Every structure is written in structure tokens, then in C-alpha cells.
ZAMARGU-4260 file (C-alpha; in steps of 0.2 Angstrom, whole numbers, plus 5000, padded with zeros to 4 digits):
<rodrens>
0) 5803/5787/5250 | 5816/5776/5241 | 5822/5782/5224 | 5822/5770/5209 | 5838/5767/5200
5) 5839/5775/5183 | 5833/5763/5170 | 5820/5759/5156 | 5803/5768/5156 | 5792/5760/5169
10) 5778/5748/5165 | 5760/5752/5171 | 5761/5738/5184 | 5777/5745/5191 | 5769/5762/5193
15) 5753/5755/5201 | 5763/5744/5213 | 5775/5758/5218 | 5760/5770/5222 | 5751/5756/5232
20) 5766/5752/5242 | 5769/5770/5246 | 5765/5775/5264 | 5759/5792/5259 | 5750/5799/5243
25) 5762/5804/5230 | 5763/5819/5218 | 5767/5818/5200 | 5784/5826/5204 | 5787/5812/5217
30) 5784/5799/5204 | 5795/5808/5190 | 5810/5808/5203 | 5807/5790/5209 | 5807/5783/5192
35) 5821/5795/5185 | 5809/5800/5171 | 5819/5810/5158 | 5812/5827/5151 | 5808/5820/5134
40) 5798/5805/5142 | 5788/5816/5154 | 5773/5819/5142 | 5772/5800/5139 | 5773/5797/5158
45) 5759/5810/5161 | 5748/5800/5149 | 5752/5784/5158 | 5747/5792/5175 | 5731/5798/5167
50) 5727/5781/5160 | 5730/5773/5177 | 5719/5785/5186 | 5705/5784/5173 | 5705/5765/5175
55) 5702/5767/5194 | 5719/5759/5198 | 5724/5774/5209 | 5714/5788/5217 | 5718/5807/5216
60) 5715/5815/5232 | 5720/5832/5240 | 5734/5842/5232 | 5732/5831/5216 | 5741/5817/5225
65) 5740/5799/5219 | 5737/5785/5231 | 5730/5767/5232 | 5711/5767/5229 | 5701/5766/5244
70) 5689/5751/5245 | 5670/5755/5244 | 5659/5748/5258 | 5654/5730/5256 | 5636/5736/5254
75) 5632/5752/5246 | 5619/5762/5236 | 5623/5763/5217 | 5616/5772/5202 | 5615/5763/5185
80) 5623/5772/5171 | 5620/5760/5157 | 5614/5743/5153 | 5621/5733/5138 | 5612/5722/5126
85) 5617/5706/5136 | 5609/5714/5152 | 5625/5718/5161 | 5623/5735/5170 | 5637/5747/5173
90) 5635/5758/5189 | 5644/5770/5200 | 5642/5775/5219 | 5626/5785/5221 | 5636/5798/5232
95) 5653/5802/5225 | 5663/5819/5226 | 5670/5825/5209 | 5685/5831/5219 | 5689/5812/5223
100) 5692/5809/5205 | 5684/5796/5193 | 5672/5785/5203 | 5675/5766/5203 | 5666/5756/5190
105) 5653/5743/5196 | 5647/5729/5185 | 5631/5720/5189 | 5628/5704/5179 | 5610/5699/5174
110) 5610/5684/5185 | 5616/5694/5200 | 5599/5703/5203 | 5582/5697/5208 | 5566/5703/5200
115) 5564/5715/5185 | 5579/5721/5175 | 5588/5737/5180 | 5587/5753/5169 | 5598/5768/5167
120) 5596/5780/5181 | 5589/5768/5193 | 5596/5766/5211 | 5599/5750/5220 | 5607/5743/5236
125) 5621/5731/5231 | 5633/5720/5239 | 5651/5723/5232 | 5666/5712/5228 | 5682/5721/5223
130) 5690/5714/5207 | 5709/5713/5204 | 5708/5728/5192 | 5700/5739/5205 | 5682/5738/5198
135) 5668/5729/5208 | 5656/5715/5204 | 5639/5719/5212 | 5624/5709/5217 | 5608/5718/5219
140) 5600/5716/5236 | 5585/5728/5233 | 5580/5740/5219 | 5577/5757/5229 | 5567/5767/5216
145) 5548/5765/5218 | 5545/5778/5205 | 5554/5777/5188 | 5554/5787/5172 | 5556/5777/5156
150) 5557/5785/5139 | 5548/5776/5125 | 5544/5780/5107 | 5527/5777/5099 | 5512/5785/5090
155) 5499/5797/5097 | 5481/5792/5093 | 5465/5801/5096 | 5449/5791/5097 | 5432/5792/5105
160) 5439/5788/5122 | 5452/5802/5120 | 5471/5802/5118 | 5481/5786/5119 | 5499/5782/5116
165) 5504/5766/5107 | 5522/5761/5111 | 5533/5755/5097 | 5540/5743/5110 | 5532/5726/5107
170) 5532/5722/5125 | 5520/5736/5128 | 5505/5730/5118 | 5491/5739/5126 | 5489/5758/5122
175) 5491/5769/5137 | 5479/5783/5141 | 5484/5801/5141 | 5478/5816/5151 | 5472/5829/5138
180) 5482/5842/5147 | 5498/5833/5143 | 5495/5834/5124 | 5499/5851/5118 | 5498/5854/5099
185) 5497/5835/5096 | 5489/5827/5081 | 5483/5810/5077 | 5497/5800/5070 | 5511/5810/5077
190) 5527/5799/5081 | 5532/5805/5099 | 5544/5802/5113 | 5534/5799/5129 | 5539/5799/5147
195) 5531/5784/5157 | 5532/5787/5175 | 5529/5770/5184 | 5524/5769/5202 | 5523/5751/5205
200) 5513/5737/5198 | 5497/5742/5207 | 5497/5760/5199 | 5494/5764/5181 | 5509/5773/5172
205) 5508/5792/5170 | 5512/5796/5152 | 5518/5813/5146 | 5523/5818/5129 | 5542/5824/5129
210) 5546/5827/5111 | 5537/5826/5094 | 5548/5818/5080 | 5536/5819/5065 | 5522/5811/5056
215) 5521/5792/5054 | 5521/5793/5035 | 5537/5804/5035 | 5551/5792/5030 | 5564/5803/5039
220) 5556/5799/5055 | 5561/5781/5055 | 5579/5785/5059 | 5573/5795/5074 | 5563/5780/5079
225) 5578/5769/5079 | 5588/5781/5088 | 5576/5784/5102 | 5570/5766/5102 | 5588/5760/5105
230) 5591/5773/5118 | 5605/5781/5108 | 5610/5798/5116 | 5609/5813/5104 | 5614/5827/5116
235) 5631/5828/5125 | 5632/5833/5143 | 5636/5851/5146 | 5654/5848/5152 | 5658/5837/5137
240) 5651/5849/5125 | 5661/5864/5133 | 5677/5854/5133 | 5674/5851/5114 | 5670/5869/5111
245) 5686/5875/5120 | 5697/5864/5109 | 5709/5873/5098 | 5722/5868/5084 | 5739/5870/5091
250) 5754/5860/5087 | 5762/5853/5103 | 5781/5852/5104 | 5789/5837/5097 | 5776/5834/5083
255) 5783/5830/5066 | 5779/5841/5051 | 5771/5829/5038 | 5762/5843/5028 | 5773/5840/5013
260) 5768/5822/5011 | 5754/5821/4998 | 5743/5811/5010 | 5726/5807/5003 | 5710/5800/5010
265) 5701/5787/5000 | 5683/5783/5004 | 5666/5779/4997 | 5657/5793/4988 | 5644/5794/5003
270) 5657/5794/5017 | 5654/5805/5031 | 5670/5804/5041 | 5688/5806/5035 | 5699/5799/5049
275) 5713/5791/5040 | 5725/5796/5026 | 5738/5786/5016 | 5753/5788/5005 | 5767/5778/4998
280) 5784/5779/4989 | 5796/5766/4982 | 5810/5761/4994 | 5823/5751/4985 | 5814/5735/4979
285) 5800/5738/4992 | 5789/5752/4998 | 5788/5765/5012 | 5770/5768/5017 | 5763/5781/5029
290) 5746/5778/5037 | 5740/5793/5047 | 5724/5794/5058 | 5717/5809/5067 | 5725/5812/5084
295) 5709/5811/5094 | 5718/5807/5110 | 5726/5824/5110 | 5709/5832/5112 | 5701/5819/5122
300) 5712/5815/5137 | 5709/5799/5147 | 5697/5802/5161 | 5690/5819/5154 | 5672/5822/5152
305) 5673/5819/5133 | 5682/5802/5137 | 5669/5797/5149 | 5655/5801/5136 | 5664/5792/5122
310) 5666/5777/5133 | 5648/5777/5137 | 5643/5779/5118 | 5656/5766/5112 | 5655/5772/5094
315) 5647/5783/5081 | 5630/5777/5074 | 5627/5778/5056 | 5609/5778/5049 | 5604/5780/5030
320) 5601/5799/5032 | 5611/5804/5047 | 5625/5801/5060 | 5625/5801/5078 | 5643/5805/5082
325) 5653/5798/5097 | 5661/5815/5099 | 5653/5832/5097 | 5654/5839/5079 | 5667/5852/5084
330) 5679/5837/5084 | 5671/5823/5074 | 5668/5835/5059 | 5681/5848/5064 | 5698/5846/5072
335) 5698/5827/5070 | 5692/5826/5052 | 5705/5825/5039 | 5697/5837/5027 | 5708/5842/5012
340) 5719/5858/5014 | 5717/5859/5033 | 5731/5856/5045 | 5727/5842/5057 | 5736/5833/5072
345) 5738/5815/5068 | 5746/5799/5074 | 5756/5792/5059 | 5763/5774/5056 | 5778/5772/5045
350) 5779/5755/5037 | 5793/5748/5027 | 5789/5732/5017 | 5799/5722/5004 | 5794/5717/4987
355) 5784/5702/4993 | 5775/5712/5006 | 5784/5707/5022 | 5786/5720/5035 | 5804/5724/5038
360) 5802/5739/5050 | 5790/5752/5057 | 5789/5767/5068 | 5775/5777/5076 | 5775/5796/5077
365) 5764/5811/5081 | 5763/5824/5069 | 5754/5838/5059 | 5747/5833/5042 | 5737/5841/5028
370) 5726/5830/5017 | 5730/5834/4999 | 5714/5827/4992 | 5698/5818/4997 | 5697/5804/4984
375) 5683/5791/4981 | 5686/5773/4976 | 5678/5777/4959 | 5690/5791/4956 | 5706/5781/4961
380) 5700/5766/4950 | 5697/5778/4935 | 5714/5785/4937 | 5722/5768/4938 | 5712/5763/4922
385) 5719/5778/4912 | 5705/5791/4915 | 5711/5802/4928 | 5701/5818/4932 | 5709/5835/4937
390) 5712/5830/4955 | 5719/5813/4952 | 5730/5818/4937 | 5740/5828/4949 | 5742/5814/4962
395) 5744/5799/4950 | 5763/5798/4951 | 5766/5805/4969 | 5752/5795/4978 | 5740/5784/4968
400) 5753/5774/4958 | 5764/5770/4973 | 5749/5765/4983 | 5744/5753/4970 | 5762/5746/4970
405) 5762/5744/4989 | 5745/5736/4987 | 5752/5723/4974 | 5766/5719/4986 | 5754/5717/5001
410) 5743/5706/4990 | 5758/5694/4987 | 5760/5692/5006 | 5741/5689/5008 | 5741/5675/4995
415) 5757/5667/5003 | 5748/5666/5019 | 5733/5658/5011 | 5720/5670/5017 | 5702/5668/5012
420) 5695/5683/5002 | 5676/5684/5003 | 5672/5695/4989 | 5653/5697/4994 | 5643/5711/4986
425) 5638/5725/4998 | 5623/5736/4994 | 5620/5754/4997 | 5603/5762/4999 | 5602/5779/4991
430) 5591/5792/5000 | 5583/5807/4991 | 5581/5824/4999 | 5563/5820/5004 | 5569/5805/5014
435) 5562/5792/5001 | 5573/5778/4994 | 5578/5783/4976 | 5589/5767/4972 | 5599/5753/4978
440) 5617/5751/4971 | 5631/5739/4973 | 5645/5747/4984 | 5662/5748/4976 | 5676/5739/4986
</rodrens>
């Protein structure tokens, strides 16, 4: 194997090309030697290899050796993992060994399938065409599952003809009959999640009650209706939950100690996540700012069960009375939440701006920080207006006043660029403990 000459840190394309051109699979040590990776750059190089593998650009085989991904057969059976709002399905090979690494991604466009739309969990026979990035475009030749289970939300009704299920899905207009044996402790008017087992167009759907959400007149049930109706997952796969439960706070070598900086979080009074903190200080005629965010990537390595589940979810979902997090609460409300007084791993951006708000230089670094306060917009504005409370009084000179100074400089740059500021009112709905609306107020910007 030819050795690369010592030089700059390799690009992603260079690493992928080197692995693809190698006649034999390569270990991480082989690649470190080939690219002359220095000791201090090895964690960064390891992250790059993880990203390449997670993207399906290389395969990890026996002995954890990396090689060019093997092409799938031109026709194969796949299982649909998810379908987005535009109808594009994401699928994976139906038979795939975990030891072979992450499965290649297969995308099936709405126009690439005949007949009815695909649904999550369904299998199909598809013709594949490999894309330059290693993924595949699929065309459905035949849907293979004659029996499918579909979850729907609706209301349980009891009439003279027995129990029926009225789906909240407007496409399912007619009520569906239930076997009395499938209704356990059900009451008329219950909002439920039902499993509809379809066996083709000539057979009626079998309906079973999977979960009771509450009564139709309970205002708290509407969030659950939205969650289940949109197919938003509320439970995490066991391997993802286990990975989150095993996470521990440990400061890796090379992280910068930022705990002395009076970083603060500033959010609305009803904020549920604290994932970024700020601080500023005068720097000559300009300002030095630090923006720190939770170092989620430390706890969620590329290609891990948590990473795959986060990719599937895409984002956290916020409803008036609850949050469906993208990551388990051990991370979203724990190790990745910048709560006051607790040390947290972070990714920090140092920004130096002049008096007119122009960026003169910047740097990024990983570190450990401790939020000095959880502030609200109202608190900060009151302190600025001369009415600080006990918390903001202690931070007025070290954090709040410098942040306003930096904001004024950045505002100059914004005005010089001629940006359009749409100061549109935003309303926030206040929900009482009983789930009823108690008021609607304008949210402070």
C-alpha cells in the first residue's frame, strides 16, 4: 500500500477515493499511516471516518476494516422505514446483517411506484439504481405485503349495533365495526389508538384497540391526537434508549475550561430547552463574543443508534402542553441541557467584531462550561431599563451590558446591509394545569 506524503489534513473525498482504490480493506491504523495523521488530529480523523461510514460511502467488514461499499442487486426486497410529507419513502434492504455496518439508504419517489402509497414497515420488490453518493433510487415493481397493520386515532362509539371506531382521518369516513372482545374497559367517547389490519380490498379491516388516550372532552387529549395522527414516535428503540442511559459526563482531553466565563442562557419564560448560552466583553473599540451550544455530537456519534433515531425524527416537536424530544430526556433535559450551575460539554464560537459590527476573526473550540443563570427576555429588558432583580443585578456589568453593546454594534452592520426587519407580533397561548386555555399574550421579542 503506497504511503501518502506528509501534508495537510485530508479531505473527505480524498479518504473515500483512497479506500475505494485500495485492493484490500483497510484498518483505521492503515489510514492513519497512509495520510500521516498527527496525534493531535486523530480524534478529528476518527470523526471523519465515522461520518463517511454513516453516509454509506464505505463499508465496514470483518476486523472493522473499511472498503468500497458493495453494490446491492439491481432488483431486491426492501422495507420502508419512513414516508415524508411529499410522499418520498426511505427504505433499507429487508435482509441486512448489523455486522456489515449501516445499511445503504434507498429513496423511492412518489412517481416511482404503481398503485397505492407505501407505508412505514411495508415491504416491496424494487429495481435499484445506485447514485453517486452511494445511496440508491428505487422503483417499485410490486408491493409484497398483502396484510398490513396501520395505526389510526379516532373515537370509540357504542350504539345499538355495537361498538364502532370513527377514525379522525378524514379519508376514513365510514365507522368501522369492532369485535366486542377487542374492547376491554372501553367507554363511549374514548379517544383511542386503533390498529387496522387490512387484508386486501375484498376483506374488511380488522380493528383492535391498541391504546386509550383519554376522553374526547379532555383538552389535554388534543396534543395526543396530533402526535398519533401525524405518526410522531413517542418511544425510543431499546438500543437508542440504552445508549442514552449509559451516557456520562466526562471531560475529554483537549477540551477548554470555560467555566469561569459568566455565560448565560436567555429565552422566553416558557422555554423548555436551554441549548445555547452567550457572553460578551469589550475588546478595544469592538467586542469579543462567545456563543456556546451543547456538544450533542459528543454523546451522539455518527452512525450510532441515537444518531439513526435522531435522523429519523428530524427535530423535537413542541405542542402547547408537552414536547416530544428528538433525543431521550437523559440527554435533551440532562447532559445536553445548559441548566444553571451544572457543568456541560459545549461547542463554543469566539467572535471578534469591530465597533461597526464587522467580523474581524473567529475560532471554534470544544470546551466545558457552566451556565451562570437562566434569564428570560423580560428579566434582561428590565435590567437594561434600570430595574434589575437579584439575579440580573449580579450579571449586569459582566454579561448583560456587554451583550447589549455587542448587539448595538451588530445592529449597525445589519442596517448597513439594508436588511428587512419584519417586527411581526407573535402570540403565545397560556395553558392551565387542567389543560384549558387561560389566556393569549403577545410574546416578547
